[in-house]
One Martini backbone bead per residue (centre of mass of N, CA, C, O) as a GRO file, in nm:
protein
  232
    1MET     BB    1  16.954   6.208   6.052
    2THR     BB    2  16.804   6.352   5.798
    3LYS     BB    3  16.830   6.635   5.639
    4LYS     BB    4  16.665   6.911   5.472
    5MET     BB    5  16.894   7.153   5.502
    6VAL     BB    6  17.198   7.225   5.322
    7LEU     BB    7  17.533   7.392   5.349
    8ASP     BB    8  17.782   7.523   5.112
    9ALA     BB    9  17.975   7.807   5.195
   10GLY     BB   10  18.126   7.982   4.981
   11THR     BB   11  18.286   8.256   4.874
   12THR     BB   12  18.107   8.268   4.588
   13TRP     BB   13  17.960   7.983   4.631
   14SER     BB   14  17.651   7.816   4.701
   15LYS     BB   15  17.553   7.497   4.830
   16ILE     BB   16  17.233   7.321   4.799
   17ILE     BB   17  17.028   7.089   4.988
   18GLU     BB   18  16.689   6.977   4.936
   19TYR     BB   19  16.483   6.761   5.142
   20LYS     BB   20  16.158   6.707   5.108
   21THR     BB   21  16.144   7.010   4.987
   22ASN     BB   22  16.018   7.359   4.858
   23LYS     BB   23  16.106   7.636   5.001
   24MET     BB   24  16.321   7.758   4.771
   25LYS     BB   25  16.184   7.777   4.487
   26ASP     BB   26  16.052   8.059   4.473
   27THR     BB   27  16.328   8.223   4.518
   28PHE     BB   28  16.552   7.993   4.366
   29SER     BB   29  16.480   7.881   4.074
   30ASN     BB   30  16.729   8.000   3.903
   31TYR     BB   31  16.933   7.794   4.091
   32LEU     BB   32  16.828   7.534   3.987
   33ILE     BB   33  16.981   7.239   3.875
   34LYS     BB   34  16.830   6.989   4.026
   35THR     BB   35  16.616   6.690   4.046
   36GLU     BB   36  16.683   6.420   4.289
   37ASN     BB   37  16.576   6.205   4.506
   38ALA     BB   38  16.416   6.442   4.665
   39LYS     BB   39  16.626   6.659   4.549
   40ASN     BB   40  16.748   6.989   4.570
   41TYR     BB   41  16.974   7.177   4.360
   42TYR     BB   42  17.195   7.452   4.449
   43ILE     BB   43  17.345   7.754   4.294
   44ILE     BB   44  17.463   8.038   4.483
   45PRO     BB   45  17.546   8.335   4.540
   46SER     BB   46  17.669   8.439   4.834
   47ALA     BB   47  17.577   8.738   4.819
   48THR     BB   48  17.277   8.663   4.782
   49LEU     BB   49  17.221   8.477   5.027
   50LYS     BB   50  17.293   8.699   5.252
   51GLN     BB   51  17.009   8.860   5.208
   52TYR     BB   52  16.896   8.618   5.369
   53ASP     BB   53  16.692   8.468   5.628
   54LEU     BB   54  16.865   8.181   5.687
   55LYS     BB   55  16.835   7.835   5.796
   56PHE     BB   56  17.037   7.551   5.885
   57GLU     BB   57  17.102   7.219   5.984
   58ALA     BB   58  17.363   7.220   5.792
   59MET     BB   59  17.723   7.307   5.773
   60THR     BB   60  17.965   7.451   5.542
   61GLY     BB   61  18.220   7.668   5.509
   62HIS     BB   62  18.333   7.998   5.510
   63MET     BB   63  18.012   8.137   5.503
   64SER     BB   64  17.834   8.016   5.761
   65GLU     BB   65  17.788   8.214   6.006
   66LYS     BB   66  17.518   8.361   5.925
   67PHE     BB   67  17.360   8.057   5.946
   68LEU     BB   68  17.422   8.041   6.261
   69ASP     BB   69  17.286   7.928   6.573
   70ASP     BB   70  17.448   7.649   6.587
   71LYS     BB   71  17.769   7.524   6.605
   72ASN     BB   72  17.681   7.217   6.580
   73ASN     BB   73  17.604   7.255   6.262
   74TYR     BB   74  17.902   7.244   6.206
   75THR     BB   75  18.127   7.131   5.940
   76ASN     BB   76  18.407   7.037   5.848
   77GLU     BB   77  18.530   7.015   5.531
   78ILE     BB   78  18.688   6.751   5.554
   79ILE     BB   79  18.459   6.587   5.677
   80ALA     BB   80  18.257   6.632   5.449
   81LEU     BB   81  18.432   6.507   5.229
   82THR     BB   82  18.468   6.229   5.358
   83GLN     BB   83  18.159   6.160   5.381
   84GLY     BB   84  18.096   6.209   5.067
   85ALA     BB   85  18.347   5.988   4.968
   86GLN     BB   86  18.357   5.697   5.118
   87ASN     BB   87  18.184   5.527   4.869
   88ILE     BB   88  18.340   5.532   4.596
   89GLU     BB   89  18.624   5.390   4.691
   90LYS     BB   90  18.859   5.205   4.851
   91ASN     BB   91  19.079   5.342   4.645
   92ALA     BB   92  19.110   5.695   4.707
   93LEU     BB   93  19.129   6.030   4.567
   94ILE     BB   94  18.987   6.335   4.697
   95LEU     BB   95  18.934   6.647   4.534
   96ASP     BB   96  18.897   6.989   4.651
   97LEU     BB   97  18.837   7.269   4.426
   98GLY     BB   98  18.827   7.608   4.472
   99SER     BB   99  18.847   7.956   4.516
  100ARG     BB  100  19.073   7.926   4.790
  101ASP     BB  101  19.115   7.603   4.793
  102ALA     BB  102  19.278   7.285   4.881
  103LYS     BB  103  19.159   6.937   4.912
  104TRP     BB  104  19.238   6.605   5.051
  105VAL     BB  105  19.143   6.255   5.042
  106ARG     BB  106  19.232   5.919   5.157
  107PHE     BB  107  19.175   5.577   5.062
  108LEU     BB  108  19.229   5.249   5.225
  109ASP     BB  109  19.040   4.988   5.221
  110GLY     BB  110  18.793   5.195   5.308
  111LYS     BB  111  18.997   5.380   5.468
  112PHE     BB  112  19.129   5.624   5.622
  113LYS     BB  113  19.453   5.776   5.565
  114ASP     BB  114  19.473   6.084   5.438
  115LEU     BB  115  19.574   6.444   5.419
  116ASP     BB  116  19.515   6.778   5.268
  117TRP     BB  117  19.552   7.150   5.322
  118ASN     BB  118  19.540   7.437   5.105
  119THR     BB  119  19.549   7.802   5.194
  120ALA     BB  120  19.772   7.931   4.999
  121CYS     BB  121  19.863   7.851   4.700
  122ALA     BB  122  19.546   7.792   4.626
  123SER     BB  123  19.459   8.067   4.656
  124SER     BB  124  19.213   8.192   4.434
  125THR     BB  125  19.190   8.022   4.175
  126GLY     BB  126  18.890   8.035   4.099
  127ALA     BB  127  18.849   8.341   4.131
  128THR     BB  128  19.062   8.425   3.924
  129ILE     BB  129  18.927   8.301   3.676
  130GLU     BB  130  18.662   8.453   3.692
  131MET     BB  131  18.792   8.735   3.660
  132LEU     BB  132  18.928   8.688   3.388
  133LEU     BB  133  18.673   8.625   3.222
  134LYS     BB  134  18.541   8.899   3.276
  135PHE     BB  135  18.767   9.091   3.178
  136TYR     BB  136  18.783   8.932   2.878
  137ASN     BB  137  18.504   8.830   2.783
  138ILE     BB  138  18.492   8.512   2.859
  139SER     BB  139  18.441   8.171   2.841
  140ASP     BB  140  18.518   7.850   2.941
  141ASP     BB  141  18.429   7.722   2.650
  142GLU     BB  142  18.679   7.885   2.502
  143LEU     BB  143  18.859   7.684   2.632
  144SER     BB  144  19.171   7.500   2.590
  145PHE     BB  145  19.404   7.289   2.575
  146ASN     BB  146  19.749   7.350   2.669
  147GLU     BB  147  20.070   7.239   2.644
  148GLU     BB  148  20.127   7.482   2.782
  149LYS     BB  149  20.280   7.633   3.083
  150TYR     BB  150  20.276   7.781   3.390
  151ASN     BB  151  20.531   7.818   3.634
  152ILE     BB  152  20.336   7.847   3.910
  153THR     BB  153  20.248   7.932   4.272
  154CYS     BB  154  20.055   8.183   4.199
  155GLY     BB  155  19.821   8.406   4.088
  156ILE     BB  156  19.996   8.662   4.058
  157PHE     BB  157  20.207   8.544   3.860
  158GLY     BB  158  19.998   8.462   3.649
  159LEU     BB  159  19.896   8.743   3.573
  160GLU     BB  160  20.164   8.848   3.464
  161ARG     BB  161  20.193   8.639   3.233
  162ILE     BB  162  19.931   8.702   3.087
  163MET     BB  163  19.983   9.004   3.026
  164ASP     BB  164  20.246   8.964   2.869
  165ASP     BB  165  20.134   8.781   2.639
  166ILE     BB  166  19.912   8.974   2.541
  167ALA     BB  167  20.108   9.211   2.474
  168ARG     BB  168  20.250   9.013   2.246
  169GLY     BB  169  19.962   8.878   2.102
  170GLU     BB  170  19.815   8.688   2.267
  171SER     BB  171  19.556   8.525   2.350
  172SER     BB  172  19.351   8.504   2.618
  173GLN     BB  173  19.282   8.204   2.592
  174ALA     BB  174  19.575   8.093   2.585
  175ALA     BB  175  19.679   8.219   2.849
  176ILE     BB  176  19.466   8.097   3.044
  177SER     BB  177  19.525   7.800   2.967
  178LYS     BB  178  19.814   7.802   3.083
  179PHE     BB  179  19.729   7.867   3.368
  180ILE     BB  180  19.550   7.615   3.411
  181HIS     BB  181  19.773   7.411   3.362
  182GLY     BB  182  19.940   7.502   3.605
  183ILE     BB  183  19.727   7.432   3.818
  184ALA     BB  184  19.705   7.133   3.748
  185PHE     BB  185  19.998   7.059   3.809
  186ASN     BB  186  19.992   7.152   4.106
  187THR     BB  187  19.760   6.965   4.190
  188TRP     BB  188  19.905   6.700   4.135
  189ASN     BB  189  20.138   6.748   4.333
  190PHE     BB  190  19.957   6.793   4.585
  191SER     BB  191  19.836   6.486   4.521
  192LYS     BB  192  20.094   6.300   4.492
  193ARG     BB  193  20.070   6.192   4.202
  194ALA     BB  194  19.817   6.067   4.123
  195GLU     BB  195  19.659   5.834   3.911
  196LYS     BB  196  19.381   5.915   4.063
  197ILE     BB  197  19.110   6.163   4.046
  198TYR     BB  198  18.861   6.290   4.247
  199LEU     BB  199  18.654   6.560   4.152
  200SER     BB  200  18.578   6.855   4.339
  201GLY     BB  201  18.392   7.119   4.222
  202GLY     BB  202  18.404   7.380   3.993
  203PHE     BB  203  18.627   7.238   3.804
  204CYS     BB  204  18.438   7.024   3.676
  205GLU     BB  205  18.327   7.261   3.462
  206ASN     BB  206  18.631   7.275   3.353
  207LYS     BB  207  18.762   7.148   3.076
  208CYS     BB  208  19.048   7.258   3.072
  209PHE     BB  209  19.126   7.144   3.347
  210VAL     BB  210  19.059   6.846   3.308
  211ASP     BB  211  19.246   6.809   3.059
  212SER     BB  212  19.505   6.894   3.205
  213LEU     BB  213  19.499   6.682   3.436
  214SER     BB  214  19.480   6.432   3.231
  215LYS     BB  215  19.787   6.436   3.156
  216TYR     BB  216  19.863   6.299   3.461
  217CYS     BB  217  19.566   6.172   3.508
  218GLU     BB  218  19.294   6.036   3.624
  219VAL     BB  219  18.957   6.177   3.583
  220VAL     BB  220  18.676   6.220   3.824
  221PRO     BB  221  18.393   6.382   3.821
  222LEU     BB  222  18.156   6.487   4.097
  223GLY     BB  223  18.111   6.779   4.148
  224ARG     BB  224  17.952   7.028   4.393
  225PHE     BB  225  17.804   6.816   4.635
  226VAL     BB  226  17.984   6.650   4.832
  227LEU     BB  227  17.966   6.810   5.101
  228CYS     BB  228  17.662   6.804   5.125
  229GLU     BB  229  17.633   6.498   5.133
  230GLY     BB  230  17.813   6.471   5.396
  231ILE     BB  231  17.574   6.641   5.577
  232LEU     BB  232  17.288   6.498   5.504
   0.00000   0.00000   0.00000
């Protein structure tokens, strides 16, 4: 049975699909991204969403507990990703890269093959970039692909390299772009150096990241609602 309201509650951003109803429009119209096929799509800061007493028919994501009345309504993120991506291509690797983790699933001949979920080295990658952009007062559309990259394994080491380069006179845009290139390279290695990656999550909207990852493989951005579609 198709659900009416589903939630992917991320650490920093929550993604919501509202199907055949407009209950959320009055309150969250500023966060409405698009309306398509009787579905309203919202991206709302998780801190903002938590201020409201809302309940959802199906949920996934790190921050879902506040909105759970029935634990049976919760779907593991890997399962949500698998269900949302299962009809994309018979042979495909789908990577979801968020603010605090990275996970991928792979299909072979239309059937689930294997997966990986990294909650350590990939931790805070998206959140770190958001904080950097705010700290240096730049937007992600000011960033562009940089042939150079930081060979880093975690965000903390990346921050140190960024600050060192800026102290030497490099622009914040160039330093952050090298950091993003390093994240893209690590992402490709984490994804077993796939020839083609279907990309899910907030990094779909970061052109610098997509261009950096495209140096190593073909990249097909899917947007930020794959997990929501998987539980809808």
